[in-house]
N, C-alpha and C positions, 0 to 999 in steps of 0.2 A: 333782877339778874337771872333768877332761876327760870323764869318764863322765857327770857331771851335765850338761855341755854337750850331749852326744849325746842324753841322756834328754829334755832340753827340746825339742830339734829333732825327735826322734822322736815326741813327744807333740803338739806344737803346730804342726808343719809336715809337708809331704809331701816335703821335701828329703831325698834319700838320705843316710843316716848309718850308720856301723857299729853293729850291734846290740849292746846291752848288757844284761846280766842285770837283770831286774825286781826289784830289791831296794832297800831303804831307803837304804843307804849310797851307792848310785849316783844318788840323787835329793836329796842334801843341799843342793845349791846350784842345782838346776834352775830354780827360779823366778827366780833372779838372772840367768840367761841368757836367760829368756824374751823380754825386749825385743830381743835380737839377731835374733830372727825378724822383728820389725818393721824392723830395719836392712836385712835382706835385701829385704823388701818395698819399702822406700823406695828402695833402690839400683836395683831393677828399674823402679820408677816413673820415676826420673830417666832411665834408659836409654830407656824408652818415650817420655818427653816429648821427648828429643833426636831419636829416629827420627821421631816424628810431625812435628816441626818441620822436619827435613831433607827429609822426603818430601812435606811439605805435604798431609797426609792429611785435615785438617779437624778441628775440635774434637770433633765427635760421635764419631768413631772413637777419638780420644784418650780421651774420657770412658768409652766402653764398655770399652776396654782397661784403663783405670785401675781401674774397678770389678772387673774380672775378675782382676786381678793378686793381690790379697790372698786371693781365694777359691781360686785355683790353688795358691798357695803353702801355704796352711793347710788346704786340703781342706774349707773351710767350717765348721770346728769351732766358731767363735765365732758364725756366723750360725745355726747349729743351737741354740745356747744362747738366742740372741735370739728364735727361734721358740718354743722351749719355755716361755720366761718369758712371752711374749706370750699363748700359749694358757692358761697357768696364771692369769695376772691377768685374762684375759677371761672366765674361768669364774665369777668372783665367789663362789667357794666358800670354805670355811674353810681354815685354814692347812694342815692335814694333807692335805686333798684337793688343794690347790695343789701341794704338794711331790710328791704322787703323780702329778699330771698332768705335771709337769716330767720325771719319770722314764719316762713313756710315750714309746716310740720313734716313735709316729704323730704326724702334724702335723695340726692342725685348721684350719678355714677362717679363723679370725681371724689365725692366724700367716701363712697364705698371703697374705691381703690386706695385712697390715702389711709382709711381706717384699717384696711387689711395689712398694708405695709407697716403702719404703726404697730399693730399687735404682733406681727411677725418679728420686727426688730426688737420690740420690748421683751418678747419671750426669749429670743436668742441672748440678749444682754443678761436677763435674769438667770439664764442657764449657766452663765459664767460666775455667778455669785455663789461661792461654796463655803462661806464662813459666817459665823454669827456676827463678827465685827462689821463685816461689810453690809450684812443685813441690817445691822443697827444704824449704820450711816443712812441707809435708804429709808428706814423707819423714821428717823428724825427729818429726812427730806420731805416726807409727806406733810409734816407740820410747817416747815419753812415754806414750801410752795403755796400752801393755803394762807399762810400769814401774808406773803407778798401779794397774792391775789386779792386778799381783803383790803390791803392798803392801797393797791391800784384802784380798786372799786371806789374808794373814798376820795383819793387825792387827784385822780386823773379826770379830765374832762369827759363828761358823759355824752354819748352820741344821740341819746333820747332822753326825754323828760319823764318817761313812763316805762313800765316793764317790771319784771320780777326783781331785777337787781336793784332798781330804784326804790322798790318798796322796802328794801332793807337799808339803803343808803340814806334816803331822806329823813327817816325818823331817828337815825343813829345819833348817839352822843359822840361826835366825831373824835374829840380829843381823848376821851377815855377809851374808846374803841381802838384807836391807833396805838395808845399806850399798851393795851392788852395785846395787840398783835406784835408790837415790837418786842415786848417781853418774851413772848413765845418764840419768836424768831431768834433772838439773842440766846435764849436758853438752849434751844436745840442746835443752833449754829455753833455755839461754844462746845456742846457735847460732841458734835461731829469732828471738830478740830482736835479735841482732847483724845477721842478714840483713835483716829487715823489722821494725823496732821496733813499730810500731802493730799490724800483722797478727799478729806473734808474741805480743805481750802479750794481744791479744784472744783468740787461740787458747788460751793457757795459763789465762787467767781462766775461760773457758767449761769447761775441763777440770775445774777445782776445783768449779764449780757443779754439773756433772754427777756428780762424785764424791760430793759432799754429798747430792745427790738420790738416788744410788745406795744410799748407806748408809741414809738415812731410809726409802725405800720397801722396801728389802730387809728391814729390821728390822720394819717395819710389816706387810708382807704375808706374810713367811716366817719371821720370828724370827731372821734372820741371812742369811748369804750362802752360795751354792753355786757350783759350777763354771759352771752355766748362767747364773746371775746375773752372774758375772764376764764371761762372754761377752756378755751383754746390755749391760753397762756399757761394754765395749770398743767394741762396734758403735755405740752411741749417742754415745759420747765422740768417736770418729773422725768421725762425720757431723756433730756439733756443731762440732768444730774446723774441718772443711772449710768449713762454712757461715760460721763466724766469719772465716776467712781471706778467703774470696771477697767477702763483703759489706763487710768493713772496707776491703779493697783498692778496691772500687767506690766506696765513700763518699769515700775519699781522692782517687780519680781525679776525682770530680765537683767536689770542693772545689778 
């Protein structure tokens, strides 16, 4: 279990961890610990919100910092997947060509454009988050999005029989790993609803919609999922949750 924990953080974050040997038995439960990377991101976000409030830095500085935190913690691994999927889909090529484009380490113009738009929208939405309660919802969302991404990696059909994602999926103890992921999703999802019922439910509903869309488009365009597609899902899910929280809170405020 401990080696699986270290393997998860070594793969999905830039947080220093003891090195463990790269073998299957050390990755049996790694996906189950994947959401804990989100817990670290959420904790740092709450600290950042507190500091910005105390120092009266203004909302734009908070927004810029909030966008940077996940990238600094993860090294941008999921944004890389977002860019690869964007380039593949923008090619309008056949399935095999799309899979080949996702494996190409270079970034295309379509990915650059979408990435810029993504970060601009995310910064704007974060700039509207002005309370610890809303920040707490978003912090829990980082755990939920990674939990769903882990579940999709295990139960959805794979587009390839090899790759980084499969190096975690194949050796995993699937029943135990899914139980770990479901527990963390239920824990943080319940916390979101308790903290802010309307905003929490709105965010959770949008995650299920994005998850269904992720499955449908992955099967349609690629014949299954890959690590890059799971990264794309995570980024779109987190942006959608952020938008749902911000706009539902604003609607309630107006009413």
